[in-house]
C-alpha beads as a LAMMPS data file, in Angstrom:
LAMMPS data file: protein, C-alpha beads

115 atoms
114 bonds

1 atom types
1 bond types

-500.0 500.0 xlo xhi
-500.0 500.0 ylo yhi
-500.0 500.0 zlo zhi

Masses

1 110.0

Atoms # bond

1 1 1 -135.023 -411.941 246.688
2 1 1 -134.164 -412.110 250.357
3 1 1 -131.381 -414.366 251.619
4 1 1 -131.642 -415.203 255.307
5 1 1 -129.316 -417.296 257.467
6 1 1 -131.429 -419.298 259.898
7 1 1 -130.972 -422.080 262.401
8 1 1 -133.069 -425.223 262.218
9 1 1 -133.482 -427.726 265.000
10 1 1 -133.009 -431.277 263.736
11 1 1 -135.644 -433.721 264.907
12 1 1 -133.404 -434.588 267.868
13 1 1 -132.725 -430.921 268.656
14 1 1 -129.250 -430.657 267.086
15 1 1 -128.767 -427.096 265.738
16 1 1 -128.341 -426.885 261.958
17 1 1 -127.158 -423.906 259.954
18 1 1 -129.423 -423.209 256.992
19 1 1 -130.083 -420.461 254.466
20 1 1 -133.528 -419.566 253.161
21 1 1 -133.770 -417.906 249.752
22 1 1 -137.180 -416.256 249.415
23 1 1 -138.878 -415.714 246.083
24 1 1 -140.221 -412.366 244.946
25 1 1 -143.696 -412.441 243.433
26 1 1 -145.714 -415.582 242.795
27 1 1 -144.518 -418.750 244.500
28 1 1 -144.828 -421.869 242.337
29 1 1 -143.368 -424.356 244.806
30 1 1 -140.679 -424.704 247.432
31 1 1 -137.345 -426.494 247.235
32 1 1 -135.105 -428.199 249.782
33 1 1 -131.593 -428.838 248.532
34 1 1 -130.393 -432.178 249.905
35 1 1 -126.666 -431.834 249.472
36 1 1 -123.926 -434.333 248.822
37 1 1 -121.850 -436.049 251.483
38 1 1 -119.880 -433.414 253.439
39 1 1 -120.481 -430.638 250.870
40 1 1 -121.079 -427.213 252.410
41 1 1 -124.339 -425.510 251.558
42 1 1 -122.359 -422.594 250.048
43 1 1 -121.790 -424.824 247.014
44 1 1 -125.529 -424.705 246.236
45 1 1 -125.994 -420.936 246.537
46 1 1 -126.019 -420.203 242.763
47 1 1 -128.711 -422.846 242.213
48 1 1 -130.751 -421.586 245.185
49 1 1 -130.597 -418.001 243.926
50 1 1 -131.588 -419.103 240.419
51 1 1 -134.572 -421.108 241.701
52 1 1 -135.753 -418.414 244.122
53 1 1 -135.610 -415.746 241.424
54 1 1 -138.028 -417.889 239.391
55 1 1 -140.648 -418.360 242.099
56 1 1 -139.244 -421.274 244.117
57 1 1 -138.198 -420.336 247.663
58 1 1 -135.241 -422.587 248.425
59 1 1 -133.586 -423.869 251.579
60 1 1 -130.012 -425.109 251.841
61 1 1 -128.480 -426.584 254.979
62 1 1 -125.294 -427.964 256.423
63 1 1 -125.727 -431.435 257.879
64 1 1 -124.529 -431.973 261.438
65 1 1 -120.749 -432.110 261.551
66 1 1 -120.387 -430.228 258.232
67 1 1 -119.780 -426.560 257.377
68 1 1 -121.527 -424.155 259.738
69 1 1 -123.262 -427.057 261.541
70 1 1 -119.885 -428.422 262.644
71 1 1 -118.994 -428.358 266.339
72 1 1 -115.726 -426.722 267.376
73 1 1 -114.109 -430.139 267.559
74 1 1 -115.053 -433.342 265.768
75 1 1 -113.160 -435.421 268.319
76 1 1 -115.660 -437.910 269.696
77 1 1 -118.453 -436.527 267.489
78 1 1 -120.835 -439.351 266.621
79 1 1 -122.842 -439.189 263.402
80 1 1 -124.262 -441.696 260.957
81 1 1 -125.598 -441.170 257.439
82 1 1 -129.070 -441.992 258.687
83 1 1 -128.893 -439.005 261.067
84 1 1 -128.462 -436.692 258.091
85 1 1 -131.517 -438.207 256.408
86 1 1 -133.873 -439.000 259.272
87 1 1 -133.090 -436.029 261.502
88 1 1 -131.439 -433.239 259.502
89 1 1 -133.197 -433.430 256.135
90 1 1 -136.488 -434.119 257.884
91 1 1 -136.137 -430.798 259.718
92 1 1 -135.525 -429.002 256.416
93 1 1 -138.632 -430.583 254.894
94 1 1 -140.649 -429.599 257.973
95 1 1 -139.396 -426.012 257.679
96 1 1 -140.357 -425.687 254.015
97 1 1 -143.597 -427.696 253.858
98 1 1 -146.667 -425.775 252.766
99 1 1 -150.265 -426.690 252.084
100 1 1 -150.536 -424.125 249.298
101 1 1 -147.676 -425.125 246.972
102 1 1 -145.740 -428.329 246.224
103 1 1 -142.459 -429.129 247.916
104 1 1 -139.584 -430.414 245.792
105 1 1 -136.320 -431.946 246.946
106 1 1 -133.254 -431.551 244.763
107 1 1 -130.780 -434.208 245.781
108 1 1 -127.082 -434.295 244.956
109 1 1 -125.312 -437.620 245.502
110 1 1 -126.074 -438.714 249.071
111 1 1 -128.915 -436.186 249.266
112 1 1 -130.708 -437.898 246.402
113 1 1 -130.361 -441.309 248.011
114 1 1 -131.468 -440.059 251.421
115 1 1 -135.065 -439.845 250.267

Bonds

1 1 1 2
2 1 2 3
3 1 3 4
4 1 4 5
5 1 5 6
6 1 6 7
7 1 7 8
8 1 8 9
9 1 9 10
10 1 10 11
11 1 11 12
12 1 12 13
13 1 13 14
14 1 14 15
15 1 15 16
16 1 16 17
17 1 17 18
18 1 18 19
19 1 19 20
20 1 20 21
21 1 21 22
22 1 22 23
23 1 23 24
24 1 24 25
25 1 25 26
26 1 26 27
27 1 27 28
28 1 28 29
29 1 29 30
30 1 30 31
31 1 31 32
32 1 32 33
33 1 33 34
34 1 34 35
35 1 35 36
36 1 36 37
37 1 37 38
38 1 38 39
39 1 39 40
40 1 40 41
41 1 41 42
42 1 42 43
43 1 43 44
44 1 44 45
45 1 45 46
46 1 46 47
47 1 47 48
48 1 48 49
49 1 49 50
50 1 50 51
51 1 51 52
52 1 52 53
53 1 53 54
54 1 54 55
55 1 55 56
56 1 56 57
57 1 57 58
58 1 58 59
59 1 59 60
60 1 60 61
61 1 61 62
62 1 62 63
63 1 63 64
64 1 64 65
65 1 65 66
66 1 66 67
67 1 67 68
68 1 68 69
69 1 69 70
70 1 70 71
71 1 71 72
72 1 72 73
73 1 73 74
74 1 74 75
75 1 75 76
76 1 76 77
77 1 77 78
78 1 78 79
79 1 79 80
80 1 80 81
81 1 81 82
82 1 82 83
83 1 83 84
84 1 84 85
85 1 85 86
86 1 86 87
87 1 87 88
88 1 88 89
89 1 89 90
90 1 90 91
91 1 91 92
92 1 92 93
93 1 93 94
94 1 94 95
95 1 95 96
96 1 96 97
97 1 97 98
98 1 98 99
99 1 99 100
100 1 100 101
101 1 101 102
102 1 102 103
103 1 103 104
104 1 104 105
105 1 105 106
106 1 106 107
107 1 107 108
108 1 108 109
109 1 109 110
110 1 110 111
111 1 111 112
112 1 112 113
113 1 113 114
114 1 114 115
């Protein structure tokens, strides 16, 4: 398994920190982890490693304003829940979509409602 820190561009261009967990061998599907409200993607690493080791490349991300996608200062930072869904999660789905295998979204709290 390869673990790679990458940067996604949200649909409006905002830079998002993400981690891609590649799967060795046969790929059965791909997974985007849609995390809970303000939970860092590090929380989902054990799940992502477990899924990738079983043939499901997985992507985790920090929404804008959270974790490694947080600006130096949050003073004056404007964000709405819909930005996380419509712009940030959409970029993750775009990054993981494939014509050859299904794409799954595993949602935790807000992440499950976002879809």
